[in-house]
py3Dmol code that shows the C-alpha trace and the ligand (Angstrom):
import py3Dmol

protein = """\
ATOM      1  CA  MET A   1      -4.483   2.822 -18.602  1.00  0.00           C
ATOM      2  CA  ARG A   2      -3.443   2.385 -14.946  1.00  0.00           C
ATOM      3  CA  ARG A   3      -6.427   1.900 -12.649  1.00  0.00           C
ATOM      4  CA  GLN A   4      -6.172   4.195  -9.627  1.00  0.00           C
ATOM      5  CA  LEU A   5      -5.998   2.546  -6.215  1.00  0.00           C
ATOM      6  CA  VAL A   6      -6.774   4.053  -2.816  1.00  0.00           C
ATOM      7  CA  MET A   7      -5.943   1.730   0.070  1.00  0.00           C
ATOM      8  CA  GLY A   8      -6.713   2.391   3.716  1.00  0.00           C
ATOM      9  CA  ASN A   9      -4.123   0.970   6.107  1.00  0.00           C
ATOM     10  CA  TRP A  10      -5.833   0.733   9.486  1.00  0.00           C
ATOM     11  CA  LYS A  11      -2.577  -0.286  11.215  1.00  0.00           C
ATOM     12  CA  MET A  12      -3.230  -1.591  14.775  1.00  0.00           C
ATOM     13  CA  ASN A  13      -6.604   0.097  15.149  1.00  0.00           C
ATOM     14  CA  GLY A  14     -10.143  -1.183  15.312  1.00  0.00           C
ATOM     15  CA  SER A  15     -12.598  -3.388  17.148  1.00  0.00           C
ATOM     16  CA  ARG A  16     -15.515  -5.448  15.840  1.00  0.00           C
ATOM     17  CA  ALA A  17     -17.909  -2.588  16.592  1.00  0.00           C
ATOM     18  CA  ALA A  18     -15.671   0.183  15.226  1.00  0.00           C
ATOM     19  CA  ASN A  19     -14.931  -1.782  12.045  1.00  0.00           C
ATOM     20  CA  GLU A  20     -18.604  -2.336  11.397  1.00  0.00           C
ATOM     21  CA  GLN A  21     -19.329   1.361  11.867  1.00  0.00           C
ATOM     22  CA  LEU A  22     -16.429   2.448   9.633  1.00  0.00           C
ATOM     23  CA  VAL A  23     -17.212   0.057   6.798  1.00  0.00           C
ATOM     24  CA  SER A  24     -20.966   0.600   6.842  1.00  0.00           C
ATOM     25  CA  THR A  25     -20.616   4.406   6.890  1.00  0.00           C
ATOM     26  CA  PHE A  26     -18.111   4.292   4.021  1.00  0.00           C
ATOM     27  CA  LEU A  27     -20.309   1.946   1.968  1.00  0.00           C
ATOM     28  CA  SER A  28     -23.340   4.186   2.522  1.00  0.00           C
ATOM     29  CA  LEU A  29     -21.373   7.035   0.884  1.00  0.00           C
ATOM     30  CA  TRP A  30     -19.343   5.254  -1.774  1.00  0.00           C
ATOM     31  CA  GLN A  31     -20.520   4.347  -5.278  1.00  0.00           C
ATOM     32  CA  SER A  32     -17.907   2.281  -7.069  1.00  0.00           C
ATOM     33  CA  VAL A  33     -16.506   3.756 -10.268  1.00  0.00           C
ATOM     34  CA  GLU A  34     -14.755   2.094 -13.174  1.00  0.00           C
ATOM     35  CA  GLY A  35     -11.370   3.781 -12.955  1.00  0.00           C
ATOM     36  CA  LEU A  36     -10.793   3.454  -9.202  1.00  0.00           C
ATOM     37  CA  GLU A  37     -10.224   0.513  -6.912  1.00  0.00           C
ATOM     38  CA  VAL A  38     -10.673   0.956  -3.152  1.00  0.00           C
ATOM     39  CA  ALA A  39      -9.125  -1.404  -0.600  1.00  0.00           C
ATOM     40  CA  PHE A  40      -9.165  -1.768   3.191  1.00  0.00           C
ATOM     41  CA  ALA A  41      -6.245  -3.261   5.112  1.00  0.00           C
ATOM     42  CA  PRO A  42      -7.542  -4.028   8.617  1.00  0.00           C
ATOM     43  CA  PRO A  43      -5.503  -5.827  11.288  1.00  0.00           C
ATOM     44  CA  ALA A  44      -5.179  -9.517  10.349  1.00  0.00           C
ATOM     45  CA  VAL A  45      -7.468 -10.724  13.108  1.00  0.00           C
ATOM     46  CA  TYR A  46     -10.324  -8.697  11.607  1.00  0.00           C
ATOM     47  CA  LEU A  47      -9.808  -9.721   7.958  1.00  0.00           C
ATOM     48  CA  PRO A  48     -12.663 -12.293   8.010  1.00  0.00           C
ATOM     49  CA  GLN A  49     -15.029  -9.796   9.639  1.00  0.00           C
ATOM     50  CA  VAL A  50     -14.184  -7.068   7.129  1.00  0.00           C
ATOM     51  CA  ALA A  51     -14.360  -9.564   4.235  1.00  0.00           C
ATOM     52  CA  ALA A  52     -17.943 -10.337   5.289  1.00  0.00           C
ATOM     53  CA  LEU A  53     -18.809  -6.637   5.637  1.00  0.00           C
ATOM     54  CA  LEU A  54     -17.439  -5.956   2.133  1.00  0.00           C
ATOM     55  CA  ALA A  55     -19.015  -9.020   0.528  1.00  0.00           C
ATOM     56  CA  SER A  56     -21.693  -7.179  -1.418  1.00  0.00           C
ATOM     57  CA  SER A  57     -19.426  -4.248  -2.384  1.00  0.00           C
ATOM     58  CA  LYS A  58     -16.592  -3.765  -4.837  1.00  0.00           C
ATOM     59  CA  VAL A  59     -14.184  -2.663  -2.105  1.00  0.00           C
ATOM     60  CA  VAL A  60     -11.382  -5.223  -1.840  1.00  0.00           C
ATOM     61  CA  LEU A  61      -9.369  -6.602   1.038  1.00  0.00           C
ATOM     62  CA  ALA A  62      -5.675  -6.204   1.796  1.00  0.00           C
ATOM     63  CA  ALA A  63      -3.408  -7.600   4.504  1.00  0.00           C
ATOM     64  CA  GLN A  64      -0.913  -5.362   6.289  1.00  0.00           C
ATOM     65  CA  ASP A  65       1.870  -7.940   6.067  1.00  0.00           C
ATOM     66  CA  VAL A  66       2.566 -11.479   4.845  1.00  0.00           C
ATOM     67  CA  SER A  67       5.099 -14.192   5.575  1.00  0.00           C
ATOM     68  CA  ALA A  68       8.077 -14.612   3.247  1.00  0.00           C
ATOM     69  CA  HIS A  69       7.535 -18.386   3.646  1.00  0.00           C
ATOM     70  CA  VAL A  70       5.383 -19.793   0.870  1.00  0.00           C
ATOM     71  CA  ASP A  71       4.910 -23.336   2.185  1.00  0.00           C
ATOM     72  CA  ALA A  72       2.977 -24.131   5.365  1.00  0.00           C
ATOM     73  CA  GLY A  73       5.142 -25.153   8.291  1.00  0.00           C
ATOM     74  CA  ALA A  74       6.645 -24.315  11.651  1.00  0.00           C
ATOM     75  CA  PHE A  75       6.563 -20.511  11.516  1.00  0.00           C
ATOM     76  CA  THR A  76       4.739 -19.472  14.675  1.00  0.00           C
ATOM     77  CA  GLY A  77       2.753 -16.277  14.319  1.00  0.00           C
ATOM     78  CA  GLU A  78       3.219 -16.011  10.563  1.00  0.00           C
ATOM     79  CA  LEU A  79       0.429 -15.787   7.985  1.00  0.00           C
ATOM     80  CA  SER A  80       1.113 -17.190   4.553  1.00  0.00           C
ATOM     81  CA  GLY A  81      -0.016 -15.625   1.299  1.00  0.00           C
ATOM     82  CA  ALA A  82      -2.135 -18.730   0.658  1.00  0.00           C
ATOM     83  CA  MET A  83      -4.025 -18.149   3.926  1.00  0.00           C
ATOM     84  CA  LEU A  84      -4.616 -14.515   3.022  1.00  0.00           C
ATOM     85  CA  VAL A  85      -5.951 -15.471  -0.409  1.00  0.00           C
ATOM     86  CA  ASP A  86      -8.080 -18.157   1.262  1.00  0.00           C
ATOM     87  CA  ILE A  87      -9.889 -15.537   3.378  1.00  0.00           C
ATOM     88  CA  GLY A  88     -10.385 -13.159   0.465  1.00  0.00           C
ATOM     89  CA  CYS A  89      -7.364 -10.825   0.309  1.00  0.00           C
ATOM     90  CA  GLN A  90      -6.267  -9.500  -3.057  1.00  0.00           C
ATOM     91  CA  TYR A  91      -3.371  -7.383  -1.797  1.00  0.00           C
ATOM     92  CA  ALA A  92      -0.731  -7.484   0.916  1.00  0.00           C
ATOM     93  CA  ILE A  93       1.311  -4.497   2.039  1.00  0.00           C
ATOM     94  CA  VAL A  94       5.000  -5.416   2.311  1.00  0.00           C
ATOM     95  CA  GLY A  95       7.886  -3.397   3.684  1.00  0.00           C
ATOM     96  CA  HIS A  96       5.847  -0.713   5.416  1.00  0.00           C
ATOM     97  CA  SER A  97       8.309   1.609   7.143  1.00  0.00           C
ATOM     98  CA  GLU A  98       6.888   0.604  10.541  1.00  0.00           C
ATOM     99  CA  ARG A  99       7.754  -3.033   9.776  1.00  0.00           C
ATOM    100  CA  ARG A 100      11.185  -2.007   8.571  1.00  0.00           C
ATOM    101  CA  ALA A 101      11.822   0.182  11.634  1.00  0.00           C
ATOM    102  CA  TYR A 102      10.225  -1.836  14.463  1.00  0.00           C
ATOM    103  CA  HIS A 103      10.715  -5.362  13.134  1.00  0.00           C
ATOM    104  CA  GLY A 104      14.048  -4.913  11.422  1.00  0.00           C
ATOM    105  CA  GLU A 105      12.798  -5.984   7.990  1.00  0.00           C
ATOM    106  CA  SER A 106      15.586  -5.680   5.459  1.00  0.00           C
ATOM    107  CA  ASP A 107      15.258  -4.835   1.769  1.00  0.00           C
ATOM    108  CA  GLN A 108      15.945  -8.538   1.037  1.00  0.00           C
ATOM    109  CA  GLN A 109      13.169  -9.730   3.375  1.00  0.00           C
ATOM    110  CA  VAL A 110      10.764  -7.257   1.798  1.00  0.00           C
ATOM    111  CA  ALA A 111      11.720  -8.570  -1.652  1.00  0.00           C
ATOM    112  CA  ALA A 112      11.171 -12.161  -0.436  1.00  0.00           C
ATOM    113  CA  LYS A 113       7.707 -11.204   0.834  1.00  0.00           C
ATOM    114  CA  ALA A 114       6.871  -9.623  -2.535  1.00  0.00           C
ATOM    115  CA  LEU A 115       7.937 -12.845  -4.261  1.00  0.00           C
ATOM    116  CA  ALA A 116       5.857 -14.935  -1.842  1.00  0.00           C
ATOM    117  CA  CYS A 117       2.803 -12.824  -2.705  1.00  0.00           C
ATOM    118  CA  LEU A 118       3.322 -13.261  -6.430  1.00  0.00           C
ATOM    119  CA  ALA A 119       3.743 -17.015  -6.027  1.00  0.00           C
ATOM    120  CA  ILE A 120       0.143 -17.266  -4.801  1.00  0.00           C
ATOM    121  CA  GLY A 121      -1.520 -14.545  -6.897  1.00  0.00           C
ATOM    122  CA  LEU A 122      -1.602 -11.890  -4.177  1.00  0.00           C
ATOM    123  CA  THR A 123      -0.604  -8.392  -5.305  1.00  0.00           C
ATOM    124  CA  PRO A 124       2.174  -6.960  -3.138  1.00  0.00           C
ATOM    125  CA  VAL A 125       2.033  -3.257  -2.296  1.00  0.00           C
ATOM    126  CA  ILE A 126       5.744  -2.684  -1.817  1.00  0.00           C
ATOM    127  CA  CYS A 127       6.546   0.316   0.374  1.00  0.00           C
ATOM    128  CA  VAL A 128       9.685   2.380  -0.109  1.00  0.00           C
ATOM    129  CA  GLY A 129      10.686   5.672   1.436  1.00  0.00           C
ATOM    130  CA  GLU A 130      13.472   7.747   2.902  1.00  0.00           C
ATOM    131  CA  SER A 131      13.904   9.102   6.424  1.00  0.00           C
ATOM    132  CA  LEU A 132      14.131  12.812   7.157  1.00  0.00           C
ATOM    133  CA  ALA A 133      17.905  12.572   7.715  1.00  0.00           C
ATOM    134  CA  GLN A 134      18.299  10.829   4.350  1.00  0.00           C
ATOM    135  CA  ARG A 135      16.235  13.504   2.576  1.00  0.00           C
ATOM    136  CA  GLU A 136      18.183  16.293   4.258  1.00  0.00           C
ATOM    137  CA  SER A 137      21.468  14.769   3.195  1.00  0.00           C
ATOM    138  CA  ASP A 138      20.243  14.441  -0.371  1.00  0.00           C
ATOM    139  CA  GLU A 139      20.153  10.646  -0.296  1.00  0.00           C
ATOM    140  CA  THR A 140      16.474  10.233  -1.197  1.00  0.00           C
ATOM    141  CA  LEU A 141      16.905   8.782  -4.666  1.00  0.00           C
ATOM    142  CA  ALA A 142      19.857   6.592  -3.644  1.00  0.00           C
ATOM    143  CA  VAL A 143      17.816   5.088  -0.780  1.00  0.00           C
ATOM    144  CA  ILE A 144      14.699   4.543  -2.901  1.00  0.00           C
ATOM    145  CA  GLY A 145      16.882   3.140  -5.683  1.00  0.00           C
ATOM    146  CA  SER A 146      18.469   0.514  -3.456  1.00  0.00           C
ATOM    147  CA  GLN A 147      15.124  -0.444  -1.834  1.00  0.00           C
ATOM    148  CA  LEU A 148      13.718  -0.932  -5.342  1.00  0.00           C
ATOM    149  CA  ASP A 149      16.740  -2.769  -6.666  1.00  0.00           C
ATOM    150  CA  ALA A 150      16.410  -5.421  -3.948  1.00  0.00           C
ATOM    151  CA  VAL A 151      12.964  -6.199  -5.392  1.00  0.00           C
ATOM    152  CA  LEU A 152      13.981  -5.887  -9.036  1.00  0.00           C
ATOM    153  CA  ASN A 153      16.866  -8.313  -8.438  1.00  0.00           C
ATOM    154  CA  VAL A 154      14.503 -11.153  -7.524  1.00  0.00           C
ATOM    155  CA  LEU A 155      11.490 -10.513  -9.763  1.00  0.00           C
ATOM    156  CA  GLU A 156      11.218 -11.431 -13.428  1.00  0.00           C
ATOM    157  CA  PRO A 157      10.450  -8.367 -15.590  1.00  0.00           C
ATOM    158  CA  ALA A 158       7.119  -9.971 -16.548  1.00  0.00           C
ATOM    159  CA  GLN A 159       6.080  -9.979 -12.863  1.00  0.00           C
ATOM    160  CA  LEU A 160       6.320  -6.217 -12.518  1.00  0.00           C
ATOM    161  CA  LYS A 161       2.855  -5.644 -13.947  1.00  0.00           C
ATOM    162  CA  ASN A 162       1.512  -7.547 -10.915  1.00  0.00           C
ATOM    163  CA  ILE A 163       3.027  -5.326  -8.240  1.00  0.00           C
ATOM    164  CA  VAL A 164       2.094  -1.969  -6.752  1.00  0.00           C
ATOM    165  CA  ILE A 165       4.704   0.352  -5.274  1.00  0.00           C
ATOM    166  CA  ALA A 166       3.907   2.844  -2.524  1.00  0.00           C
ATOM    167  CA  TYR A 167       6.278   5.759  -2.057  1.00  0.00           C
ATOM    168  CA  GLU A 168       5.968   6.699   1.591  1.00  0.00           C
ATOM    169  CA  PRO A 169       8.533   9.186   2.868  1.00  0.00           C
ATOM    170  CA  VAL A 170       9.061   8.125   6.479  1.00  0.00           C
ATOM    171  CA  TRP A 171       9.050  11.749   7.644  1.00  0.00           C
ATOM    172  CA  ALA A 172       5.516  12.171   6.267  1.00  0.00           C
ATOM    173  CA  ILE A 173       3.913   9.091   7.842  1.00  0.00           C
ATOM    174  CA  GLY A 174       1.569   9.970  10.680  1.00  0.00           C
ATOM    175  CA  THR A 175       3.281  13.333  11.152  1.00  0.00           C
ATOM    176  CA  GLY A 176       0.815  15.603   9.365  1.00  0.00           C
ATOM    177  CA  LYS A 177       3.666  16.644   7.022  1.00  0.00           C
ATOM    178  CA  THR A 178       2.902  15.700   3.437  1.00  0.00           C
ATOM    179  CA  ALA A 179       5.439  15.684   0.633  1.00  0.00           C
ATOM    180  CA  SER A 180       4.553  18.508  -1.728  1.00  0.00           C
ATOM    181  CA  PRO A 181       2.970  17.314  -4.973  1.00  0.00           C
ATOM    182  CA  GLU A 182       6.227  18.255  -6.739  1.00  0.00           C
ATOM    183  CA  GLN A 183       8.410  16.329  -4.263  1.00  0.00           C
ATOM    184  CA  ALA A 184       6.165  13.275  -4.557  1.00  0.00           C
ATOM    185  CA  GLN A 185       5.980  13.471  -8.350  1.00  0.00           C
ATOM    186  CA  ALA A 186       9.782  13.719  -8.635  1.00  0.00           C
ATOM    187  CA  VAL A 187      10.255  10.485  -6.683  1.00  0.00           C
ATOM    188  CA  HIS A 188       7.408   8.723  -8.514  1.00  0.00           C
ATOM    189  CA  HIS A 189       8.955   9.703 -11.837  1.00  0.00           C
ATOM    190  CA  PHE A 190      12.298   8.296 -10.654  1.00  0.00           C
ATOM    191  CA  ILE A 191      10.656   5.032  -9.550  1.00  0.00           C
ATOM    192  CA  ARG A 192       8.829   4.614 -12.849  1.00  0.00           C
ATOM    193  CA  ALA A 193      12.031   5.159 -14.799  1.00  0.00           C
ATOM    194  CA  ARG A 194      13.874   2.651 -12.573  1.00  0.00           C
ATOM    195  CA  LEU A 195      11.244   0.011 -13.407  1.00  0.00           C
ATOM    196  CA  GLY A 196      12.279   0.192 -17.061  1.00  0.00           C
ATOM    197  CA  GLU A 197       9.997  -0.854 -19.889  1.00  0.00           C
ATOM    198  CA  GLN A 198       7.400  -2.355 -17.532  1.00  0.00           C
ATOM    199  CA  GLY A 199       7.214   0.885 -15.526  1.00  0.00           C
ATOM    200  CA  ALA A 200       4.392   2.303 -17.612  1.00  0.00           C
ATOM    201  CA  VAL A 201       1.914  -0.285 -16.301  1.00  0.00           C
ATOM    202  CA  VAL A 202       2.956  -0.353 -12.622  1.00  0.00           C
ATOM    203  CA  ARG A 203       0.715   1.531 -10.230  1.00  0.00           C
ATOM    204  CA  LEU A 204       2.590   3.901  -7.941  1.00  0.00           C
ATOM    205  CA  LEU A 205       0.823   5.092  -4.780  1.00  0.00           C
ATOM    206  CA  TYR A 206       1.815   7.999  -2.581  1.00  0.00           C
ATOM    207  CA  GLY A 207       1.521   7.616   1.198  1.00  0.00           C
ATOM    208  CA  GLY A 208       2.254   9.997   4.049  1.00  0.00           C
ATOM    209  CA  SER A 209      -0.406  12.145   5.735  1.00  0.00           C
ATOM    210  CA  VAL A 210      -2.778  12.031   2.772  1.00  0.00           C
ATOM    211  CA  LYS A 211      -5.951  13.885   3.759  1.00  0.00           C
ATOM    212  CA  ALA A 212      -9.094  15.109   2.067  1.00  0.00           C
ATOM    213  CA  SER A 213      -7.481  18.557   1.829  1.00  0.00           C
ATOM    214  CA  ASN A 214      -4.334  17.485  -0.074  1.00  0.00           C
ATOM    215  CA  ALA A 215      -5.488  14.421  -2.016  1.00  0.00           C
ATOM    216  CA  GLU A 216      -6.612  16.210  -5.157  1.00  0.00           C
ATOM    217  CA  GLU A 217      -3.312  17.983  -5.822  1.00  0.00           C
ATOM    218  CA  LEU A 218      -1.354  14.777  -5.191  1.00  0.00           C
ATOM    219  CA  PHE A 219      -3.601  12.744  -7.510  1.00  0.00           C
ATOM    220  CA  ALA A 220      -3.207  15.401 -10.218  1.00  0.00           C
ATOM    221  CA  GLN A 221       0.475  14.427 -10.627  1.00  0.00           C
ATOM    222  CA  ALA A 222       1.279  12.407 -13.730  1.00  0.00           C
ATOM    223  CA  ASP A 223       2.968   9.487 -11.961  1.00  0.00           C
ATOM    224  CA  ILE A 224       0.763   9.246  -8.861  1.00  0.00           C
ATOM    225  CA  ASP A 225      -1.831   6.503  -9.335  1.00  0.00           C
ATOM    226  CA  GLY A 226      -3.500   6.622  -5.942  1.00  0.00           C
ATOM    227  CA  ALA A 227      -2.681   6.570  -2.249  1.00  0.00           C
ATOM    228  CA  LEU A 228      -1.880   4.427   0.732  1.00  0.00           C
ATOM    229  CA  VAL A 229      -3.744   6.186   3.541  1.00  0.00           C
ATOM    230  CA  GLY A 230      -3.139   5.641   7.262  1.00  0.00           C
ATOM    231  CA  GLY A 231      -4.760   7.937   9.846  1.00  0.00           C
ATOM    232  CA  ALA A 232      -7.369   9.423   7.510  1.00  0.00           C
ATOM    233  CA  ALA A 233      -8.585   5.943   6.545  1.00  0.00           C
ATOM    234  CA  LEU A 234     -10.010   5.523  10.054  1.00  0.00           C
ATOM    235  CA  HIS A 235     -12.594   8.227   9.362  1.00  0.00           C
ATOM    236  CA  ALA A 236     -15.217   7.037   6.882  1.00  0.00           C
ATOM    237  CA  GLU A 237     -16.214  10.512   5.627  1.00  0.00           C
ATOM    238  CA  GLU A 238     -12.635  11.660   5.114  1.00  0.00           C
ATOM    239  CA  PHE A 239     -11.595   8.402   3.440  1.00  0.00           C
ATOM    240  CA  PHE A 240     -14.634   8.762   1.172  1.00  0.00           C
ATOM    241  CA  GLN A 241     -13.522  12.302   0.249  1.00  0.00           C
ATOM    242  CA  ILE A 242     -10.015  11.034  -0.561  1.00  0.00           C
ATOM    243  CA  CYS A 243     -11.525   8.352  -2.812  1.00  0.00           C
ATOM    244  CA  GLN A 244     -13.662  10.990  -4.496  1.00  0.00           C
ATOM    245  CA  ALA A 245     -10.573  13.104  -5.159  1.00  0.00           C
ATOM    246  CA  ALA A 246      -9.068  10.158  -7.039  1.00  0.00           C
TER     247      ALA A 246
END
"""
ligand_1 = """\
10
LIG
C 0.758 4.679 6.287
O 0.835 4.194 7.402
O 0.932 3.952 5.292
C 0.464 6.101 6.178
C 0.641 6.667 5.027
O 0.032 6.743 7.320
P -0.539 8.240 7.424
O -1.498 8.438 6.276
O -1.212 8.301 8.747
O 0.637 9.162 7.309
"""
view = py3Dmol.view(width=600, height=400)
view.addModel(protein, "pdb")
view.setStyle({"model": 0}, {"cartoon": {"style": "trace"}})
view.addModel(ligand_1, "xyz")
view.setStyle({"model": 1}, {"stick": {}})
view.zoomTo()
view.show()
């Protein structure tokens, strides 16, 4: 019922030449399948280039961030959801832990960005996750719960079917440490329950050092509907293997 989604977050990596190589190698390997959607989230400056490279494929485009401002105006450096849709994006990542940590994005700003996406028909991929200290002090579910509640407080229940949530434990991002399938499933189950009646249709991605070697056991969990992949998404063969595991 829920279509799986594997999204590669390139973060601040790439060049015109490297992007072309990555996308063309991936597309030479990948045959699109009904039950799985694949997305690339390159740096914003390369979105038009990657949109052109993906034009004849079914791989879709995602932005790594979006402005909380819906209307055009004096917001230097910001990119609106309308601009992202205009250049072919279907998704925007919001609230990635690197944005929360390095740019001070609060739960309320993340919720405002999710709303801005929905206002223009862009699907927000809303990231939530606990730090290592929070996990060790048994605060994981409380932290995830309040990050989610900030979003649930501003969205109408009917809008939930148009969002994706990515559970990304901060201690697992770029560290090589992956949450065990059981740890990830427990949090995904909690998130789905917190979403209430609409939870059954919301896609929940896991993110945090997903690799070809651990993807299959993560995807086998009942509440994991795909992955948000960082480092491994920069390697076409490995990203292809992760997509195959889904
Ligand atoms: C991410 O940045 O969203 C991520 C999950 O990174 P990595 O796969 O490198 O841990």
